[in-house]
Backbone as CSV, one residue per row, in Angstrom:
resi,resn,N_x,N_y,N_z,CA_x,CA_y,CA_z,C_x,C_y,C_z
1,MET,-2.121,-12.838,34.407,-1.305,-11.828,35.082,0.171,-12.113,34.833
2,PRO,0.960,-11.113,34.440,2.391,-11.336,34.198,3.083,-11.872,35.446
3,ILE,4.014,-12.803,35.264,4.722,-13.361,36.411,6.011,-12.589,36.684
4,ARG,6.336,-11.653,35.806,7.521,-10.816,35.990,7.178,-9.399,35.570
5,SER,7.504,-8.419,36.406,7.261,-7.021,36.058,8.425,-6.472,35.258
6,ILE,8.115,-5.645,34.278,9.154,-5.029,33.461,9.526,-3.689,34.081
7,PRO,10.783,-3.530,34.529,11.170,-2.269,35.164,11.407,-1.173,34.133
8,LEU,11.296,0.066,34.569,11.665,1.185,33.717,13.165,1.149,33.477
9,SER,13.593,1.554,32.284,15.011,1.495,31.939,15.409,2.754,31.187
10,HIS,16.610,3.240,31.474,17.144,4.390,30.748,18.005,3.957,29.559
11,SER,18.274,2.649,29.457,19.158,2.158,28.404,18.412,1.460,27.283
12,SER,17.100,1.230,27.446,16.310,0.600,26.402,14.917,1.208,26.396
13,VAL,14.139,0.876,25.361,12.789,1.419,25.228,11.834,0.555,26.038
14,THR,11.297,1.101,27.129,10.302,0.389,27.923,9.072,1.271,28.067
15,GLY,7.964,0.650,28.374,6.754,1.421,28.557,5.538,0.533,28.594
16,ARG,4.369,1.151,28.488,3.102,0.427,28.482,2.282,0.887,27.287
17,LEU,1.571,-0.046,26.711,0.808,0.203,25.496,-0.667,-0.024,25.792
18,ALA,-1.484,0.959,25.456,-2.919,0.808,25.672,-3.426,-0.427,24.945
19,SER,-4.169,-1.250,25.665,-4.652,-2.499,25.109,-6.085,-2.344,24.639
20,ARG,-6.816,-3.438,24.613,-8.209,-3.404,24.190,-9.099,-3.024,25.362
21,PRO,-10.342,-2.606,25.089,-11.253,-2.269,26.195,-11.373,-3.431,27.172
22,ASN,-11.358,-3.106,28.450,-11.494,-4.081,29.533,-10.306,-5.029,29.656
23,GLN,-9.195,-4.700,29.022,-7.968,-5.474,29.184,-6.873,-4.533,29.672
24,PRO,-5.956,-5.043,30.523,-4.896,-4.175,31.050,-3.922,-3.756,29.964
25,ALA,-3.225,-2.641,30.221,-2.200,-2.183,29.291,-1.072,-3.203,29.226
26,LEU,-0.430,-3.286,28.068,0.674,-4.217,27.860,2.005,-3.528,28.116
27,ALA,2.860,-4.170,28.898,4.201,-3.644,29.136,5.162,-4.225,28.101
28,PHE,6.159,-3.438,27.734,7.179,-3.910,26.791,8.531,-3.379,27.235
29,GLU,9.615,-4.052,26.814,10.947,-3.595,27.187,11.886,-3.450,26.003
30,SER,11.316,-3.298,24.822,12.092,-2.920,23.638,11.114,-2.386,22.604
31,SER,11.622,-1.620,21.650,10.741,-1.104,20.604,10.218,-2.242,19.740
32,LEU,10.990,-3.328,19.613,10.528,-4.460,18.810,9.373,-5.177,19.514
33,GLU,9.450,-5.313,20.832,8.326,-5.886,21.579,7.090,-5.000,21.443
34,ARG,7.288,-3.700,21.518,6.164,-2.769,21.349,5.506,-2.969,19.994
35,ASP,6.317,-3.099,18.950,5.767,-3.246,17.608,5.045,-4.584,17.451
36,PHE,5.581,-5.641,18.058,4.892,-6.939,18.043,3.523,-6.805,18.696
37,ALA,3.474,-6.119,19.843,2.210,-5.950,20.550,1.204,-5.172,19.706
38,ILE,1.657,-4.112,19.036,0.766,-3.326,18.183,0.132,-4.206,17.103
39,LEU,0.948,-5.013,16.450,0.437,-5.903,15.405,-0.659,-6.813,15.926
40,HIS,-0.446,-7.371,17.114,-1.385,-8.366,17.620,-2.584,-7.748,18.320
41,LEU,-2.450,-6.545,18.838,-3.626,-5.844,19.344,-4.557,-5.470,18.198
42,PHE,-3.993,-5.257,17.012,-4.802,-4.907,15.854,-5.440,-6.132,15.205
43,ASP,-4.840,-7.296,15.371,-5.282,-8.525,14.698,-6.665,-8.948,15.215
44,PRO,-7.691,-8.990,14.366,-9.039,-9.319,14.840,-9.192,-10.777,15.262
45,THR,-8.250,-11.642,14.897,-8.334,-13.051,15.296,-7.765,-13.294,16.686
46,VAL,-7.157,-12.269,17.282,-6.518,-12.411,18.591,-7.498,-12.068,19.705
47,GLU,-7.602,-12.948,20.679,-8.456,-12.723,21.850,-7.742,-11.887,22.903
48,SER,-6.466,-12.212,23.173,-5.719,-11.487,24.201,-4.224,-11.649,23.981
49,VAL,-3.483,-10.679,24.512,-2.024,-10.717,24.503,-1.567,-10.425,25.930
50,GLU,-0.705,-11.272,26.467,-0.193,-11.089,27.829,1.322,-11.091,27.796
51,GLU,1.927,-10.104,28.454,3.391,-10.060,28.505,3.920,-10.852,29.696
52,GLN,5.150,-11.374,29.546,5.826,-12.096,30.624,4.875,-13.120,31.260
53,PRO,4.333,-14.040,30.472,3.180,-14.817,30.939,3.498,-16.006,31.842
54,VAL,4.634,-16.666,31.643,4.926,-17.891,32.394,6.419,-17.962,32.717
55,ARG,6.740,-18.699,33.758,8.138,-18.997,34.108,8.400,-20.461,33.792
56,ILE,9.439,-20.704,33.017,9.789,-22.061,32.586,11.122,-22.443,33.221
57,ASP,11.117,-23.464,34.064,12.345,-23.957,34.683,13.029,-24.936,33.743
58,TYR,14.339,-24.841,33.643,15.083,-25.758,32.776,16.527,-25.854,33.259
59,THR,17.260,-26.781,32.659,18.659,-26.991,33.009,19.531,-26.424,31.902
60,ALA,20.419,-25.508,32.264,21.324,-24.884,31.289,22.405,-25.882,30.869
61,PRO,23.091,-25.612,29.751,24.174,-26.507,29.311,25.246,-26.740,30.385
62,THR,25.386,-25.803,31.309,26.343,-25.947,32.411,25.800,-26.843,33.517
63,ARG,24.577,-27.383,33.328,23.871,-28.221,34.301,23.344,-27.430,35.489
64,ARG,23.348,-26.133,35.372,22.795,-25.282,36.411,21.290,-25.145,36.200
65,LYS,20.537,-25.281,37.303,19.090,-25.081,37.238,18.796,-23.587,37.106
66,THR,17.973,-23.232,36.149,17.653,-21.827,35.923,16.228,-21.720,35.399
67,HIS,15.824,-20.556,34.978,14.471,-20.395,34.453,14.466,-19.348,33.343
68,TYR,13.368,-19.335,32.614,13.232,-18.473,31.437,11.784,-18.003,31.335
69,THR,11.596,-16.737,30.998,10.263,-16.161,30.831,10.108,-15.640,29.401
70,PRO,9.289,-16.280,28.567,9.039,-15.755,27.215,8.374,-14.383,27.279
71,ASP,8.419,-13.678,26.161,7.923,-12.303,26.143,6.396,-12.203,26.166
72,PHE,5.721,-13.060,25.392,4.266,-12.913,25.249,3.574,-14.267,25.146
73,LEU,2.325,-14.270,25.578,1.390,-15.348,25.259,0.267,-14.728,24.440
74,VAL,0.065,-15.229,23.229,-1.000,-14.744,22.349,-2.083,-15.810,22.287
75,VAL,-3.291,-15.439,22.684,-4.433,-16.358,22.664,-5.395,-15.905,21.574
76,TYR,-5.820,-16.861,20.748,-6.678,-16.544,19.605,-8.146,-16.827,19.922
77,ARG,-9.011,-16.218,19.161,-10.451,-16.387,19.365,-10.861,-17.836,19.075
78,PRO,-11.983,-18.282,19.656,-12.439,-19.659,19.412,-12.536,-19.973,17.925
79,GLY,-12.053,-21.148,17.577,-12.049,-21.559,16.179,-10.800,-21.153,15.430
80,GLY,-9.937,-20.352,16.069,-8.700,-19.917,15.433,-7.536,-20.842,15.756
81,ARG,-6.350,-20.340,15.563,-5.153,-21.143,15.787,-4.903,-21.331,17.276
82,SER,-4.017,-22.268,17.604,-3.690,-22.519,19.001,-2.871,-21.364,19.565
83,ALA,-2.875,-21.249,20.893,-2.144,-20.166,21.544,-0.646,-20.276,21.249
84,ARG,0.018,-19.120,21.271,1.448,-19.068,20.966,2.207,-18.421,22.126
85,LEU,3.244,-19.106,22.596,4.258,-18.456,23.420,5.255,-17.841,22.450
86,VAL,5.632,-16.593,22.687,6.460,-15.894,21.708,7.641,-15.216,22.386
87,GLU,8.800,-15.400,21.807,10.003,-14.645,22.172,10.295,-13.679,21.034
88,VAL,10.485,-12.412,21.360,10.761,-11.378,20.363,12.232,-11.009,20.452
89,LYS,12.962,-11.185,19.344,14.395,-10.903,19.340,14.816,-10.354,17.975
90,TYR,15.825,-9.492,17.993,16.451,-9.075,16.740,17.268,-10.238,16.188
91,GLN,17.285,-10.372,14.864,17.987,-11.491,14.251,19.473,-11.478,14.587
92,ALA,20.072,-10.312,14.649,21.501,-10.228,14.961,21.796,-10.801,16.348
93,GLU,20.914,-10.558,17.303,21.115,-11.104,18.644,20.948,-12.612,18.649
94,LEU,19.973,-13.117,17.901,19.804,-14.565,17.798,21.044,-15.226,17.218
95,ASP,21.606,-14.614,16.200,22.806,-15.181,15.578,23.985,-15.154,16.548
96,ARG,24.093,-14.076,17.296,25.241,-13.889,18.198,25.163,-14.803,19.416
97,LYS,23.944,-15.112,19.861,23.780,-15.858,21.107,23.047,-17.182,20.896
98,ALA,23.220,-17.772,19.723,22.474,-18.983,19.373,22.685,-20.106,20.387
99,LEU,23.922,-20.350,20.785,24.191,-21.445,21.727,23.588,-21.144,23.097
100,ARG,23.662,-19.915,23.516,23.112,-19.533,24.816,21.607,-19.717,24.867
101,TYR,20.931,-19.447,23.758,19.479,-19.503,23.742,18.917,-20.889,23.439
102,ALA,19.720,-21.789,22.917,19.204,-23.072,22.432,18.455,-23.840,23.510
103,ALA,19.028,-23.946,24.706,18.410,-24.757,25.753,17.098,-24.135,26.241
104,ARG,17.090,-22.817,26.419,15.860,-22.187,26.917,14.737,-22.263,25.893
105,PHE,15.094,-22.133,24.615,14.056,-22.209,23.587,13.507,-23.624,23.475
106,GLU,14.349,-24.624,23.624,13.874,-26.004,23.578,12.958,-26.287,24.772
107,ALA,13.311,-25.750,25.940,12.445,-25.911,27.108,11.088,-25.246,26.868
108,ALA,11.101,-24.090,26.219,9.847,-23.389,25.921,9.003,-24.180,24.927
109,ARG,9.632,-24.803,23.950,8.876,-25.613,22.982,8.187,-26.773,23.687
110,GLN,8.904,-27.423,24.579,8.315,-28.549,25.302,7.193,-28.087,26.229
111,TYR,7.411,-26.973,26.898,6.393,-26.414,27.790,5.125,-26.084,27.000
112,ALA,5.287,-25.435,25.858,4.140,-25.068,25.037,3.425,-26.299,24.492
113,ALA,4.171,-27.256,23.978,3.567,-28.455,23.392,2.743,-29.218,24.416
114,ALA,3.195,-29.248,25.668,2.480,-29.966,26.724,1.121,-29.343,27.009
115,ARG,0.933,-28.100,26.591,-0.323,-27.384,26.828,-1.128,-27.167,25.554
116,GLY,-0.677,-27.766,24.460,-1.368,-27.594,23.190,-1.095,-26.263,22.532
117,TRP,-0.033,-25.595,22.948,0.371,-24.320,22.375,1.530,-24.539,21.403
118,THR,1.999,-23.463,20.801,3.248,-23.483,20.049,4.190,-22.452,20.660
119,PHE,5.461,-22.612,20.395,6.456,-21.618,20.796,7.146,-21.129,19.546
120,GLU,7.277,-19.801,19.431,7.913,-19.219,18.251,8.853,-18.090,18.662
121,VAL,9.937,-17.980,17.919,10.821,-16.824,18.042,10.554,-15.929,16.842
122,VAL,10.210,-14.677,17.099,9.806,-13.751,16.043,10.802,-12.601,15.987
123,THR,11.229,-12.247,14.780,12.237,-11.199,14.596,11.653,-9.991,13.880
124,GLU,12.517,-8.997,13.672,12.073,-7.781,12.995,11.598,-8.049,11.567
125,THR,12.058,-9.132,10.961,11.638,-9.451,9.601,10.134,-9.688,9.522
126,GLU,9.586,-10.401,10.522,8.152,-10.675,10.543,7.347,-9.507,11.108
127,ILE,7.980,-8.686,11.930,7.236,-7.642,12.641,7.194,-6.332,11.863
128,ARG,8.327,-5.873,11.405,8.406,-4.530,10.809,8.120,-4.572,9.317
129,THR,6.853,-4.560,9.028,6.322,-4.710,7.682,5.308,-3.595,7.431
130,PRO,4.823,-3.454,6.194,3.749,-2.479,5.958,2.522,-2.711,6.838
131,ARG,2.239,-3.964,7.182,1.089,-4.238,8.050,1.255,-3.566,9.416
132,LEU,2.476,-3.532,9.932,2.711,-2.846,11.209,2.372,-1.367,11.092
133,GLU,2.843,-0.715,10.029,2.552,0.709,9.861,1.054,0.952,9.717
134,ASN,0.370,0.063,9.013,-1.077,0.196,8.877,-1.773,-0.009,10.222
135,ALA,-1.316,-0.987,10.985,-1.905,-1.233,12.303,-1.702,-0.036,13.213
136,ARG,-0.491,0.516,13.196,-0.199,1.685,14.021,-1.131,2.852,13.654
137,PHE,-1.348,3.028,12.360,-2.206,4.116,11.882,-3.673,3.867,12.214
138,LEU,-4.152,2.651,11.969,-5.581,2.377,12.088,-6.045,2.180,13.527
139,LEU,-5.161,1.761,14.413,-5.586,1.540,15.801,-6.195,2.796,16.419
140,GLN,-5.699,3.958,16.019,-6.231,5.208,16.588,-7.681,5.445,16.178
141,TYR,-8.101,4.815,15.090,-9.472,4.993,14.606,-10.419,3.887,15.074
142,ARG,-9.870,2.784,15.578,-10.724,1.630,15.873,-11.754,1.940,16.951
143,HIS,-11.333,2.560,18.028,-12.241,2.806,19.142,-12.674,4.273,19.247
144,ARG,-12.244,5.092,18.286,-12.663,6.487,18.272,-14.079,6.578,17.702
145,PRO,-14.985,7.311,18.355,-16.349,7.428,17.822,-16.333,8.002,16.402
146,ALA,-17.168,7.441,15.548,-17.289,7.915,14.164,-18.744,8.260,13.894
147,ASP,-18.964,9.294,13.102,-20.315,9.756,12.805,-21.098,8.654,12.080
148,PRO,-22.175,8.151,12.671,-22.921,7.044,12.049,-23.466,7.379,10.668
149,GLY,-23.936,8.613,10.485,-24.502,8.989,9.193,-23.462,8.965,8.088
150,ARG,-22.284,9.519,8.365,-21.226,9.517,7.349,-20.733,8.085,7.072
151,CYS,-20.643,7.277,8.109,-20.251,5.875,7.900,-21.252,5.168,6.990
152,GLN,-22.520,5.426,7.224,-23.546,4.782,6.410,-23.465,5.240,4.957
153,ARG,-23.201,6.509,4.723,-23.075,6.993,3.343,-21.901,6.322,2.641
154,LEU,-20.800,6.142,3.343,-19.645,5.460,2.757,-19.978,4.005,2.427
155,LEU,-20.644,3.332,3.334,-20.995,1.930,3.103,-21.970,1.794,1.937
156,GLU,-22.937,2.698,1.859,-23.900,2.631,0.750,-23.217,2.910,-0.585
157,ALA,-22.287,3.878,-0.588,-21.567,4.180,-1.833,-20.715,2.997,-2.270
158,LEU,-20.072,2.331,-1.311,-19.235,1.180,-1.650,-20.091,-0.003,-2.091
159,ASN,-21.209,-0.218,-1.439,-22.090,-1.324,-1.840,-22.584,-1.162,-3.268
160,ALA,-22.709,0.079,-3.715,-23.210,0.323,-5.066,-22.179,-0.010,-6.137
161,ILE,-20.885,0.043,-5.763,-19.837,-0.191,-6.766,-18.918,-1.346,-6.396
162,THR,-19.031,-1.878,-5.185,-18.326,-3.073,-4.680,-16.848,-2.860,-4.438
163,THR,-16.138,-2.303,-5.444,-14.680,-2.130,-5.338,-14.299,-0.768,-5.904
164,THR,-13.467,-0.021,-5.153,-13.017,1.283,-5.639,-11.835,1.751,-4.807
165,ALA,-11.142,2.765,-5.288,-10.042,3.354,-4.526,-10.587,4.212,-3.395
166,ALA,-9.782,4.376,-2.333,-10.234,5.120,-1.152,-10.652,6.542,-1.506
167,GLY,-9.847,7.233,-2.296,-10.181,8.598,-2.685,-11.445,8.674,-3.507
168,ASP,-11.624,7.726,-4.410,-12.837,7.708,-5.236,-14.079,7.435,-4.389
169,LEU,-13.926,6.592,-3.363,-15.069,6.312,-2.491,-15.497,7.574,-1.746
170,LEU,-14.537,8.332,-1.259,-14.870,9.585,-0.575,-15.609,10.532,-1.505
171,ARG,-15.134,10.620,-2.741,-15.781,11.527,-3.698,-17.170,11.024,-4.099
172,SER,-17.372,9.723,-4.087,-18.697,9.182,-4.405,-19.701,9.454,-3.288
173,ALA,-19.202,9.402,-2.057,-20.102,9.549,-0.909,-20.355,11.007,-0.542
174,PHE,-19.365,11.886,-0.805,-19.458,13.280,-0.365,-19.079,14.203,-1.525
175,THR,-19.889,15.201,-1.778,-19.710,16.027,-2.972,-18.713,17.155,-2.807
176,THR,-18.539,17.677,-1.599,-17.636,18.815,-1.400,-16.368,18.369,-0.674
177,SER,-15.306,19.144,-0.838,-14.030,18.806,-0.201,-14.143,18.853,1.322
178,SER,-14.936,19.779,1.843,-15.100,19.851,3.304,-15.825,18.620,3.828
179,GLU,-16.821,18.133,3.111,-17.517,16.910,3.509,-16.587,15.708,3.424
180,GLN,-15.739,15.701,2.396,-14.790,14.601,2.245,-13.787,14.564,3.398
181,GLN,-13.344,15.745,3.851,-12.431,15.803,4.991,-13.098,15.264,6.248
182,LEU,-14.360,15.586,6.430,-15.092,15.074,7.588,-15.364,13.579,7.459
183,GLY,-15.479,13.126,6.228,-15.743,11.700,6.011,-14.513,10.824,6.109
184,LEU,-13.321,11.423,5.981,-12.096,10.623,5.970,-11.883,9.836,7.266
185,PRO,-12.034,10.429,8.458,-11.883,9.621,9.676,-12.890,8.479,9.753
186,CYS,-14.083,8.700,9.200,-15.085,7.641,9.180,-14.644,6.497,8.270
187,LEU,-14.019,6.850,7.156,-13.516,5.832,6.241,-12.481,4.950,6.942
188,TRP,-11.521,5.581,7.628,-10.481,4.793,8.312,-11.063,4.003,9.474
189,HIS,-12.085,4.537,10.112,-12.758,3.783,11.179,-13.370,2.507,10.610
190,LEU,-13.995,2.606,9.454,-14.622,1.433,8.838,-13.579,0.395,8.423
191,VAL,-12.432,0.858,7.939,-11.346,-0.074,7.608,-10.786,-0.690,8.879
192,ALA,-10.569,0.140,9.911,-9.983,-0.341,11.162,-10.858,-1.377,11.849
193,THR,-12.173,-1.247,11.709,-13.089,-2.177,12.356,-13.489,-3.337,11.454
194,GLY,-12.932,-3.391,10.247,-13.193,-4.511,9.355,-14.495,-4.442,8.597
195,ARG,-15.180,-3.310,8.647,-16.442,-3.185,7.913,-16.192,-2.861,6.442
196,ILE,-15.020,-2.360,6.138,-14.551,-2.208,4.768,-13.223,-2.942,4.671
197,ALA,-13.045,-3.706,3.608,-11.844,-4.532,3.451,-10.797,-3.824,2.606
198,ALA,-9.530,-4.010,3.008,-8.393,-3.469,2.255,-7.222,-4.415,2.431
199,ASP,-6.293,-4.378,1.505,-5.070,-5.172,1.616,-4.134,-4.462,2.585
200,LEU,-4.054,-4.955,3.812,-3.263,-4.285,4.837,-1.791,-4.675,4.805
201,ASP,-1.419,-5.473,3.831,0.000,-5.789,3.647,0.673,-4.822,2.683
202,CYS,-0.086,-3.838,2.209,0.447,-2.767,1.369,0.151,-1.430,2.061
203,PRO,1.005,-0.424,1.866,0.766,0.877,2.508,-0.587,1.456,2.126
204,LEU,-1.274,2.030,3.107,-2.578,2.643,2.862,-2.404,4.041,2.283
205,THR,-3.079,4.303,1.173,-3.079,5.621,0.544,-4.478,5.877,0.001
206,MET,-4.655,7.033,-0.611,-5.940,7.325,-1.238,-6.158,6.466,-2.489
207,LYS,-5.128,5.765,-2.945,-5.262,4.871,-4.092,-5.502,3.427,-3.672
208,THR,-5.506,3.158,-2.360,-5.749,1.796,-1.878,-7.116,1.321,-2.336
209,VAL,-7.155,0.119,-2.864,-8.427,-0.470,-3.318,-9.201,-0.979,-2.109
210,LEU,-10.447,-0.531,-2.012,-11.340,-0.944,-0.942,-12.454,-1.815,-1.496
211,GLN,-12.916,-2.740,-0.659,-13.982,-3.642,-1.079,-14.993,-3.803,0.052
212,THR,-16.176,-4.258,-0.297,-17.152,-4.588,0.732,-16.614,-5.758,1.541
213,ALA,-16.778,-5.703,2.840,-16.243,-6.758,3.717,-17.161,-7.982,3.700
């Protein structure tokens, strides 16, 4: 449960993002935090993402006792990497406020290490990539019902040739343009759920190479 609530703001982008089934919606207070959350909600190795997860008490350079709340705690599925406490910041802000942030970030590193976690500061460079755009696109298909028969035809067509472009796979599985249009959401559902593999670090198009997962 978040230890700090994110208030609505008229001066920045705040809101809530639909999470995974049986998990609460994620709150964010910037568009960059929203984009970080989208990436990690899409990541199949992630078990859960929690916003404003812990309060860390520390001493500021002025010797004043204060506290700090990182943006997210990312927990990975069993057998994966250790949990991460994450602060999401624009690089320009990090550069401008480096001295101000140094003590709180060091306190967060120590707090995380004591629990077997890591602490990381993540910027737009790591977040705003083609993978983010693909995640944003595919998330809408992940939990949307897809026609089982059409999904099976796509999988059988791909199994017969192992590797092919997305458009070619549709044409192999469905003979008419109307059938191909109906099959397209099923294709993206299969990619979104990991049943068909694609390079998600490149923009998805009808020329994207697909492979059996």
